[in-house]
N, CA, C and O atoms as a GROMACS GRO file, in nm:
protein
  516
    1ASN      N    1   5.487   7.978  13.357
    1ASN     CA    2   5.403   7.926  13.251
    1ASN      C    3   5.262   7.980  13.270
    1ASN      O    4   5.203   7.958  13.376
    2PRO      N    5   5.206   8.049  13.172
    2PRO     CA    6   5.074   8.110  13.190
    2PRO      C    7   4.963   8.011  13.216
    2PRO      O    8   4.863   8.048  13.277
    3LYS      N    9   4.977   7.885  13.172
    3LYS     CA   10   4.871   7.787  13.197
    3LYS      C   11   4.857   7.759  13.346
    3LYS      O   12   4.749   7.722  13.392
    4ASP      N   13   4.966   7.777  13.421
    4ASP     CA   14   4.964   7.745  13.563
    4ASP      C   15   4.918   7.862  13.651
    4ASP      O   16   4.893   7.844  13.770
    5GLU      N   17   4.907   7.981  13.593
    5GLU     CA   18   4.869   8.098  13.670
    5GLU      C   19   4.718   8.116  13.668
    5GLU      O   20   4.652   8.093  13.566
    6GLU      N   21   4.665   8.157  13.782
    6GLU     CA   22   4.524   8.188  13.786
    6GLU      C   23   4.505   8.330  13.737
    6GLU      O   24   4.591   8.415  13.758
    7CYS      N   25   4.396   8.356  13.673
    7CYS     CA   26   4.369   8.486  13.616
    7CYS      C   27   4.246   8.546  13.683
    7CYS      O   28   4.134   8.499  13.662
    8ASP      N   29   4.267   8.647  13.764
    8ASP     CA   30   4.157   8.715  13.832
    8ASP      C   31   4.122   8.839  13.750
    8ASP      O   32   4.183   8.944  13.767
    9CYS      N   33   4.024   8.826  13.663
    9CYS     CA   34   3.988   8.933  13.570
    9CYS      C   35   3.855   8.995  13.605
    9CYS      O   36   3.761   8.992  13.525
   10LEU      N   37   3.844   9.050  13.724
   10LEU     CA   38   3.719   9.110  13.766
   10LEU      C   39   3.714   9.258  13.737
   10LEU      O   40   3.612   9.323  13.764
   11GLU      N   41   3.822   9.314  13.682
   11GLU     CA   42   3.825   9.456  13.651
   11GLU      C   43   3.742   9.482  13.526
   11GLU      O   44   3.716   9.391  13.447
   12TRP      N   45   3.701   9.609  13.507
   12TRP     CA   46   3.626   9.646  13.388
   12TRP      C   47   3.710   9.625  13.263
   12TRP      O   48   3.660   9.572  13.164
   13LEU      N   49   3.838   9.664  13.266
   13LEU     CA   50   3.927   9.646  13.154
   13LEU      C   51   4.023   9.532  13.187
   13LEU      O   52   4.103   9.543  13.280
   14LEU      N   53   4.014   9.424  13.113
   14LEU     CA   54   4.097   9.308  13.140
   14LEU      C   55   4.240   9.331  13.093
   14LEU      O   56   4.261   9.380  12.982
   15PRO      N   57   4.340   9.296  13.175
   15PRO     CA   58   4.478   9.315  13.135
   15PRO      C   59   4.518   9.216  13.024
   15PRO      O   60   4.461   9.108  13.012
   16ALA      N   61   4.615   9.257  12.945
   16ALA     CA   62   4.660   9.173  12.834
   16ALA      C   63   4.708   9.037  12.884
   16ALA      O   64   4.687   8.936  12.817
   17ASP      N   65   4.772   9.034  12.999
   17ASP     CA   66   4.819   8.905  13.054
   17ASP      C   67   4.704   8.806  13.065
   17ASP      O   68   4.720   8.688  13.036
   18CYS      N   69   4.590   8.855  13.107
   18CYS     CA   70   4.474   8.768  13.126
   18CYS      C   71   4.424   8.716  12.991
   18CYS      O   72   4.386   8.599  12.980
   19TYR      N   73   4.424   8.801  12.890
   19TYR     CA   74   4.383   8.756  12.757
   19TYR      C   75   4.477   8.647  12.705
   19TYR      O   76   4.432   8.548  12.648
   20PHE      N   77   4.606   8.667  12.726
   20PHE     CA   78   4.702   8.565  12.683
   20PHE      C   79   4.681   8.435  12.758
   20PHE      O   80   4.686   8.327  12.700
   21THR      N   81   4.658   8.444  12.888
   21THR     CA   82   4.635   8.324  12.968
   21THR      C   83   4.513   8.248  12.918
   21THR      O   84   4.515   8.125  12.908
   22ARG      N   85   4.408   8.320  12.886
   22ARG     CA   86   4.287   8.256  12.834
   22ARG      C   87   4.314   8.191  12.698
   22ARG      O   88   4.272   8.077  12.675
   23ALA      N   89   4.383   8.262  12.610
   23ALA     CA   90   4.412   8.207  12.477
   23ALA      C   91   4.496   8.080  12.488
   23ALA      O   92   4.472   7.982  12.418
   24ILE      N   93   4.595   8.083  12.576
   24ILE     CA   94   4.683   7.967  12.593
   24ILE      C   95   4.606   7.850  12.654
   24ILE      O   96   4.636   7.734  12.625
   25THR      N   97   4.509   7.881  12.740
   25THR     CA   98   4.426   7.774  12.798
   25THR      C   99   4.350   7.700  12.689
   25THR      O  100   4.336   7.578  12.695
   26PHE      N  101   4.301   7.774  12.589
   26PHE     CA  102   4.223   7.712  12.483
   26PHE      C  103   4.309   7.650  12.373
   26PHE      O  104   4.266   7.556  12.306
   27ARG      N  105   4.429   7.702  12.352
   27ARG     CA  106   4.516   7.651  12.244
   27ARG      C  107   4.657   7.630  12.299
   27ARG      O  108   4.753   7.690  12.251
   28SER      N  109   4.668   7.546  12.399
   28SER     CA  110   4.794   7.528  12.472
   28SER      C  111   4.907   7.467  12.390
   28SER      O  112   5.022   7.470  12.432
   29GLU      N  113   4.877   7.412  12.274
   29GLU     CA  114   4.980   7.351  12.190
   29GLU      C  115   5.023   7.441  12.074
   29GLU      O  116   5.094   7.397  11.985
   30ASP      N  117   4.980   7.566  12.075
   30ASP     CA  118   5.011   7.660  11.967
   30ASP      C  119   5.134   7.742  12.003
   30ASP      O  120   5.127   7.828  12.091
   31PRO      N  121   5.249   7.719  11.936
   31PRO     CA  122   5.370   7.792  11.970
   31PRO      C  123   5.360   7.942  11.943
   31PRO      O  124   5.428   8.022  12.007
   32VAL      N  125   5.275   7.981  11.849
   32VAL     CA  126   5.262   8.123  11.814
   32VAL      C  127   5.208   8.203  11.933
   32VAL      O  128   5.250   8.316  11.956
   33LEU      N  129   5.115   8.145  12.008
   33LEU     CA  130   5.062   8.215  12.125
   33LEU      C  131   5.171   8.243  12.227
   33LEU      O  132   5.179   8.353  12.281
   34TYR      N  133   5.256   8.144  12.253
   34TYR     CA  134   5.365   8.162  12.349
   34TYR      C  135   5.466   8.265  12.296
   34TYR      O  136   5.520   8.345  12.372
   35TYR      N  137   5.491   8.260  12.165
   35TYR     CA  138   5.585   8.355  12.104
   35TYR      C  139   5.532   8.497  12.118
   35TYR      O  140   5.607   8.586  12.159
   36ILE      N  141   5.407   8.520  12.084
   36ILE     CA  142   5.349   8.655  12.094
   36ILE      C  143   5.342   8.700  12.240
   36ILE      O  144   5.366   8.817  12.269
   37PHE      N  145   5.310   8.608  12.329
   37PHE     CA  146   5.309   8.642  12.472
   37PHE      C  147   5.450   8.681  12.516
   37PHE      O  148   5.467   8.776  12.593
   38GLY      N  149   5.551   8.608  12.469
   38GLY     CA  150   5.690   8.642  12.500
   38GLY      C  151   5.727   8.781  12.450
   38GLY      O  152   5.794   8.856  12.520
   39LEU      N  153   5.683   8.815  12.327
   39LEU     CA  154   5.708   8.949  12.273
   39LEU      C  155   5.646   9.056  12.364
   39LEU      O  156   5.710   9.156  12.397
   40TYR      N  157   5.522   9.031  12.405
   40TYR     CA  158   5.452   9.125  12.493
   40TYR      C  159   5.527   9.142  12.625
   40TYR      O  160   5.550   9.254  12.670
   41LEU      N  161   5.565   9.030  12.688
   41LEU     CA  162   5.634   9.036  12.816
   41LEU      C  163   5.770   9.104  12.803
   41LEU      O  164   5.810   9.181  12.891
   42HIS      N  165   5.840   9.078  12.694
   42HIS     CA  166   5.969   9.141  12.669
   42HIS      C  167   5.951   9.293  12.659
   42HIS      O  168   6.023   9.369  12.724
   43LYS      N  169   5.855   9.336  12.580
   43LYS     CA  170   5.828   9.479  12.563
   43LYS      C  171   5.788   9.542  12.696
   43LYS      O  172   5.823   9.657  12.724
   44LYS      N  173   5.716   9.467  12.778
   44LYS     CA  174   5.670   9.513  12.909
   44LYS      C  175   5.785   9.519  13.010
   44LYS      O  176   5.773   9.585  13.114
   45GLY      N  177   5.896   9.450  12.981
   45GLY     CA  178   6.011   9.450  13.071
   45GLY      C  179   6.018   9.333  13.165
   45GLY      O  180   6.105   9.329  13.252
   46ASP      N  181   5.929   9.237  13.150
   46ASP     CA  182   5.929   9.118  13.235
   46ASP      C  183   6.014   9.010  13.166
   46ASP      O  184   5.961   8.915  13.109
   47LEU      N  185   6.144   9.028  13.173
   47LEU     CA  186   6.237   8.949  13.093
   47LEU      C  187   6.238   8.801  13.128
   47LEU      O  188   6.244   8.717  13.039
   48ASP      N  189   6.232   8.768  13.256
   48ASP     CA  190   6.235   8.626  13.294
   48ASP      C  191   6.110   8.552  13.245
   48ASP      O  192   6.120   8.439  13.196
   49LYS      N  193   5.993   8.615  13.259
   49LYS     CA  194   5.871   8.552  13.209
   49LYS      C  195   5.873   8.544  13.057
   49LYS      O  196   5.824   8.448  12.998
   50ALA      N  197   5.930   8.646  12.993
   50ALA     CA  198   5.941   8.644  12.847
   50ALA      C  199   6.026   8.526  12.803
   50ALA      O  200   5.993   8.457  12.706
   51LEU      N  201   6.135   8.502  12.873
   51LEU     CA  202   6.222   8.388  12.840
   51LEU      C  203   6.146   8.257  12.856
   51LEU      O  204   6.160   8.167  12.774
   52GLY      N  205   6.066   8.246  12.960
   52GLY     CA  206   5.984   8.126  12.980
   52GLY      C  207   5.885   8.105  12.867
   52GLY      O  208   5.866   7.993  12.820
   53ALA      N  209   5.821   8.214  12.823
   53ALA     CA  210   5.725   8.204  12.713
   53ALA      C  211   5.795   8.164  12.583
   53ALA      O  212   5.745   8.080  12.508
   54TYR      N  213   5.912   8.224  12.556
   54TYR     CA  214   5.989   8.188  12.436
   54TYR      C  215   6.034   8.042  12.443
   54TYR      O  216   6.030   7.970  12.343
   55ASP      N  217   6.076   7.999  12.561
   55ASP     CA  218   6.118   7.858  12.576
   55ASP      C  219   6.001   7.764  12.549
   55ASP      O  220   6.018   7.660  12.486
   56ASP      N  221   5.881   7.801  12.598
   56ASP     CA  222   5.762   7.721  12.570
   56ASP      C  223   5.734   7.716  12.420
   56ASP      O  224   5.703   7.610  12.366
   57ALA      N  225   5.745   7.831  12.353
   57ALA     CA  226   5.723   7.836  12.208
   57ALA      C  227   5.823   7.747  12.136
   57ALA      O  228   5.788   7.674  12.043
   58LEU      N  229   5.949   7.754  12.178
   58LEU     CA  230   6.054   7.672  12.115
   58LEU      C  231   6.026   7.523  12.135
   58LEU      O  232   6.042   7.444  12.042
   59SER      N  233   5.984   7.486  12.254
   59SER     CA  234   5.957   7.344  12.281
   59SER      C  235   5.836   7.293  12.202
   59SER      O  236   5.824   7.173  12.177
   60LEU      N  237   5.748   7.384  12.162
   60LEU     CA  238   5.631   7.346  12.082
   60LEU      C  239   5.655   7.356  11.932
   60LEU      O  240   5.566   7.330  11.852
   61GLY      N  241   5.777   7.395  11.894
   61GLY     CA  242   5.812   7.394  11.752
   61GLY      C  243   5.824   7.528  11.684
   61GLY      O  244   5.828   7.533  11.561
   62ALA      N  245   5.831   7.638  11.758
   62ALA     CA  246   5.851   7.768  11.694
   62ALA      C  247   5.982   7.762  11.617
   62ALA      O  248   6.085   7.721  11.670
   63ASP      N  249   5.977   7.805  11.490
   63ASP     CA  250   6.096   7.794  11.407
   63ASP      C  251   6.086   7.892  11.290
   63ASP      O  252   6.056   7.853  11.177
   64SER      N  253   6.112   8.019  11.320
   64SER     CA  254   6.111   8.120  11.214
   64SER      C  255   6.224   8.219  11.241
   64SER      O  256   6.274   8.229  11.353
   65ALA      N  257   6.263   8.290  11.137
   65ALA     CA  258   6.368   8.391  11.152
   65ALA      C  259   6.327   8.497  11.254
   65ALA      O  260   6.409   8.540  11.335
   66GLU      N  261   6.201   8.537  11.251
   66GLU     CA  262   6.152   8.639  11.343
   66GLU      C  263   6.158   8.590  11.488
   66GLU      O  264   6.194   8.666  11.578
   67PHE      N  265   6.123   8.463  11.508
   67PHE     CA  266   6.128   8.409  11.644
   67PHE      C  267   6.270   8.411  11.697
   67PHE      O  268   6.294   8.461  11.807
   68TYR      N  269   6.366   8.358  11.621
   68TYR     CA  270   6.504   8.353  11.668
   68TYR      C  271   6.564   8.492  11.683
   68TYR      O  272   6.643   8.516  11.774
   69TYR      N  273   6.527   8.582  11.595
   69TYR     CA  274   6.573   8.720  11.604
   69TYR      C  275   6.529   8.782  11.737
   69TYR      O  276   6.610   8.840  11.809
   70ASN      N  277   6.400   8.769  11.769
   70ASN     CA  278   6.348   8.827  11.893
   70ASN      C  279   6.399   8.755  12.017
   70ASN      O  280   6.421   8.817  12.121
   71MET      N  281   6.418   8.625  12.008
   71MET     CA  282   6.479   8.550  12.118
   71MET      C  283   6.621   8.601  12.142
   71MET      O  284   6.664   8.614  12.256
   72GLY      N  285   6.694   8.628  12.034
   72GLY     CA  286   6.828   8.684  12.047
   72GLY      C  287   6.828   8.820  12.113
   72GLY      O  288   6.913   8.849  12.197
   73LEU      N  289   6.732   8.906  12.076
   73LEU     CA  290   6.723   9.037  12.139
   73LEU      C  291   6.693   9.026  12.288
   73LEU      O  292   6.746   9.102  12.368
   74LEU      N  293   6.608   8.932  12.324
   74LEU     CA  294   6.581   8.909  12.466
   74LEU      C  295   6.707   8.865  12.538
   74LEU      O  296   6.736   8.912  12.648
   75GLN      N  297   6.783   8.775  12.478
   75GLN     CA  298   6.906   8.727  12.540
   75GLN      C  299   7.006   8.842  12.558
   75GLN      O  300   7.079   8.845  12.658
   76VAL      N  301   7.010   8.936  12.464
   76VAL     CA  302   7.096   9.054  12.480
   76VAL      C  303   7.051   9.133  12.602
   76VAL      O  304   7.134   9.174  12.683
   77ASP      N  305   6.922   9.155  12.616
   77ASP     CA  306   6.871   9.230  12.732
   77ASP      C  307   6.899   9.157  12.862
   77ASP      O  308   6.915   9.221  12.967
   78LEU      N  309   6.905   9.024  12.857
   78LEU     CA  310   6.938   8.945  12.976
   78LEU      C  311   7.090   8.933  12.996
   78LEU      O  312   7.136   8.873  13.093
   79LYS      N  313   7.167   8.991  12.903
   79LYS     CA  314   7.313   8.988  12.904
   79LYS      C  315   7.369   8.846  12.887
   79LYS      O  316   7.479   8.816  12.934
   80ASN      N  317   7.292   8.760  12.820
   80ASN     CA  318   7.336   8.625  12.784
   80ASN      C  319   7.388   8.630  12.641
   80ASN      O  320   7.322   8.583  12.548
   81TYR      N  321   7.507   8.687  12.623
   81TYR     CA  322   7.556   8.718  12.489
   81TYR      C  323   7.586   8.595  12.405
   81TYR      O  324   7.566   8.597  12.283
   82ALA      N  325   7.633   8.488  12.466
   82ALA     CA  326   7.659   8.366  12.388
   82ALA      C  327   7.529   8.311  12.332
   82ALA      O  328   7.522   8.273  12.215
   83ALA      N  329   7.425   8.306  12.415
   83ALA     CA  330   7.294   8.258  12.368
   83ALA      C  331   7.238   8.354  12.264
   83ALA      O  332   7.176   8.310  12.167
   84ALA      N  333   7.257   8.484  12.284
   84ALA     CA  334   7.209   8.582  12.187
   84ALA      C  335   7.274   8.560  12.051
   84ALA      O  336   7.208   8.567  11.948
   85ARG      N  337   7.402   8.532  12.052
   85ARG     CA  338   7.474   8.510  11.927
   85ARG      C  339   7.421   8.385  11.856
   85ARG      O  340   7.403   8.386  11.734
   86GLU      N  341   7.398   8.278  11.932
   86GLU     CA  342   7.344   8.155  11.871
   86GLU      C  343   7.209   8.181  11.804
   86GLU      O  344   7.186   8.138  11.690
   87HIS      N  345   7.121   8.251  11.874
   87HIS     CA  346   6.989   8.280  11.818
   87HIS      C  347   7.000   8.375  11.698
   87HIS      O  348   6.928   8.360  11.600
   88ALA      N  349   7.091   8.471  11.707
   88ALA     CA  350   7.109   8.565  11.596
   88ALA      C  351   7.160   8.491  11.472
   88ALA      O  352   7.110   8.514  11.361
   89GLU      N  353   7.258   8.405  11.490
   89GLU     CA  354   7.310   8.331  11.375
   89GLU      C  355   7.202   8.244  11.311
   89GLU      O  356   7.196   8.231  11.189
   90LYS      N  357   7.118   8.183  11.395
   90LYS     CA  358   7.006   8.103  11.342
   90LYS      C  359   6.910   8.193  11.264
   90LYS      O  360   6.865   8.156  11.156
   91ALA      N  361   6.879   8.310  11.320
   91ALA     CA  362   6.787   8.402  11.253
   91ALA      C  363   6.846   8.450  11.120
   91ALA      O  364   6.775   8.456  11.020
   92TYR      N  365   6.975   8.484  11.120
   92TYR     CA  366   7.038   8.532  10.997
   92TYR      C  367   7.041   8.423  10.891
   92TYR      O  368   7.022   8.450  10.772
   93SER      N  369   7.064   8.300  10.933
   93SER     CA  370   7.067   8.189  10.836
   93SER      C  371   6.930   8.166  10.774
   93SER      O  372   6.918   8.106  10.667
   94MET      N  373   6.825   8.214  10.843
   94MET     CA  374   6.688   8.200  10.791
   94MET      C  375   6.640   8.328  10.722
   94MET      O  376   6.525   8.335  10.678
   95GLY      N  377   6.728   8.429  10.711
   95GLY     CA  378   6.695   8.548  10.636
   95GLY      C  379   6.659   8.673  10.715
   95GLY      O  380   6.613   8.770  10.656
   96ALA      N  381   6.679   8.673  10.846
   96ALA     CA  382   6.648   8.793  10.925
   96ALA      C  383   6.748   8.904  10.893
   96ALA      O  384   6.864   8.875  10.862
   97PRO      N  385   6.706   9.031  10.900
   97PRO     CA  386   6.798   9.142  10.877
   97PRO      C  387   6.895   9.158  10.994
   97PRO      O  388   6.868   9.113  11.105
   98PHE      N  389   7.007   9.221  10.968
   98PHE     CA  390   7.109   9.240  11.071
   98PHE      C  391   7.086   9.368  11.150
   98PHE      O  392   7.070   9.474  11.090
   99PRO      N  393   7.083   9.361  11.283
   99PRO     CA  394   7.059   9.480  11.366
   99PRO      C  395   7.189   9.549  11.408
   99PRO      O  396   7.239   9.523  11.518
  100GLU      N  397   7.245   9.636  11.323
  100GLU     CA  398   7.370   9.705  11.359
  100GLU      C  399   7.356   9.783  11.489
  100GLU      O  400   7.449   9.788  11.569
  101LYS      N  401   7.242   9.844  11.510
  101LYS     CA  402   7.222   9.924  11.631
  101LYS      C  403   7.236   9.839  11.756
  101LYS      O  404   7.289   9.886  11.857
  102GLN      N  405   7.189   9.714  11.752
  102GLN     CA  406   7.199   9.627  11.869
  102GLN      C  407   7.346   9.594  11.897
  102GLN      O  408   7.385   9.586  12.014
  103ALA      N  409   7.426   9.574  11.794
  103ALA     CA  410   7.569   9.546  11.812
  103ALA      C  411   7.637   9.664  11.878
  103ALA      O  412   7.721   9.647  11.966
  104GLU      N  413   7.602   9.785  11.835
  104GLU     CA  414   7.661   9.904  11.895
  104GLU      C  415   7.620   9.917  12.041
  104GLU      O  416   7.702   9.955  12.125
  105LYS      N  417   7.496   9.886  12.071
  105LYS     CA  418   7.443   9.899  12.207
  105LYS      C  419   7.514   9.806  12.305
  105LYS      O  420   7.541   9.844  12.419
  106THR      N  421   7.545   9.685  12.262
  106THR     CA  422   7.600   9.584  12.353
  106THR      C  423   7.751   9.581  12.356
  106THR      O  424   7.810   9.528  12.451
  107GLY      N  425   7.816   9.637  12.253
  107GLY     CA  426   7.962   9.630  12.248
  107GLY      C  427   8.012   9.494  12.207
  107GLY      O  428   8.131   9.465  12.218
  108GLN      N  429   7.922   9.409  12.159
  108GLN     CA  430   7.958   9.274  12.119
  108GLN      C  431   7.988   9.268  11.969
  108GLN      O  432   7.938   9.350  11.892
  109VAL      N  433   8.067   9.172  11.930
  109VAL     CA  434   8.093   9.147  11.790
  109VAL      C  435   7.989   9.045  11.744
  109VAL      O  436   7.975   8.939  11.805
  110VAL      N  437   7.918   9.078  11.639
  110VAL     CA  438   7.812   8.991  11.590
  110VAL      C  439   7.844   8.952  11.446
  110VAL      O  440   7.885   9.036  11.366
  111VAL      N  441   7.826   8.825  11.415
  111VAL     CA  442   7.855   8.777  11.281
  111VAL      C  443   7.734   8.798  11.191
  111VAL      O  444   7.622   8.759  11.225
  112ARG      N  445   7.758   8.862  11.077
  112ARG     CA  446   7.655   8.879  10.975
  112ARG      C  447   7.667   8.766  10.875
  112ARG      O  448   7.768   8.697  10.871
  113PRO      N  449   7.565   8.747  10.796
  113PRO     CA  450   7.578   8.651  10.687
  113PRO      C  451   7.698   8.689  10.601
  113PRO      O  452   7.735   8.806  10.594
  114ARG      N  453   7.757   8.593  10.537
  114ARG     CA  454   7.877   8.610  10.456
  114ARG      C  455   7.996   8.652  10.541
  114ARG      O  456   8.090   8.714  10.492
  115ARG      N  457   7.992   8.616  10.669
  115ARG     CA  458   8.105   8.637  10.759
  115ARG      C  459   8.146   8.784  10.769
  115ARG      O  460   8.265   8.816  10.761
  116TYR      N  461   8.052   8.871  10.786
  116TYR     CA  462   8.076   9.014  10.795
  116TYR      C  463   8.065   9.055  10.940
  116TYR      O  464   7.961   9.033  11.003
  117LEU      N  465   8.168   9.115  10.996
  117LEU     CA  466   8.169   9.153  11.137
  117LEU      C  467   8.138   9.300  11.155
  117LEU      O  468   8.180   9.384  11.075
  118VAL      N  469   8.064   9.331  11.260
  118VAL     CA  470   8.042   9.469  11.298
  118VAL      C  471   8.058   9.478  11.448
  118VAL      O  472   8.003   9.397  11.523
  119SER      N  473   8.135   9.575  11.492
  119SER     CA  474   8.148   9.600  11.635
  119SER      C  475   8.153   9.751  11.654
  119SER      O  476   8.174   9.823  11.557
  120PRO      N  477   8.134   9.801  11.775
  120PRO     CA  478   8.132   9.945  11.798
  120PRO      C  479   8.261  10.015  11.755
  120PRO      O  480   8.256  10.130  11.711
  121ASP      N  481   8.375   9.948  11.766
  121ASP     CA  482   8.500  10.012  11.729
  121ASP      C  483   8.537   9.988  11.582
  121ASP      O  484   8.641  10.037  11.537
  122HIS      N  485   8.455   9.914  11.509
  122HIS     CA  486   8.473   9.893  11.366
  122HIS      C  487   8.343   9.927  11.296
  122HIS      O  488   8.277   9.839  11.239
  123ARG      N  489   8.306  10.053  11.299
  123ARG     CA  490   8.174  10.095  11.251
  123ARG      C  491   8.147  10.058  11.105
  123ARG      O  492   8.033  10.033  11.068
  124SER      N  493   8.250  10.053  11.024
  124SER     CA  494   8.227  10.019  10.884
  124SER      C  495   8.228   9.868  10.861
  124SER      O  496   8.192   9.822  10.753
  125GLY      N  497   8.270   9.792  10.960
  125GLY     CA  498   8.276   9.646  10.945
  125GLY      C  499   8.397   9.604  10.864
  125GLY      O  500   8.469   9.687  10.809
  126ARG      N  501   8.420   9.476  10.859
  126ARG     CA  502   8.530   9.423  10.780
  126ARG      C  503   8.498   9.281  10.741
  126ARG      O  504   8.423   9.212  10.810
  127ILE      N  505   8.553   9.237  10.632
  127ILE     CA  506   8.533   9.100  10.585
  127ILE      C  507   8.639   9.012  10.650
  127ILE      O  508   8.756   9.050  10.656
  128ILE      N  509   8.600   8.894  10.698
  128ILE     CA  510   8.696   8.800  10.753
  128ILE      C  511   8.691   8.671  10.672
  128ILE      O  512   8.591   8.642  10.607
  129ASN      N  513   8.797   8.597  10.677
  129ASN     CA  514   8.803   8.468  10.606
  129ASN      C  515   8.786   8.352  10.702
  129ASN      O  516   8.789   8.236  10.660
   0.00000   0.00000   0.00000
């Protein structure tokens, strides 16, 4: 949790982590700050800290298609495919676009809106009932 970390920013150029820590210190109840921090950490490759930031955002009320979509992508990178699917389905139900490339990358079957399946061995997809 960034609120619990000390920030030693004595360098000429302050690292982004320090800016996020400062912002969260001043607006600790804002889920958007935790969500954006999670995006940054995910992109940086710090997956466990990114998950913590996303969890903080979720506990503070983050609730958008973009949030669930990115949380799902993080879960894929963590190889938590069941959790990734849950977040993806939530994102799709809120209008997020479907990431065919991510399905190909993981080898997982992902449900699209209107019950449309795509998997690496079914590149064109198929309708299921």
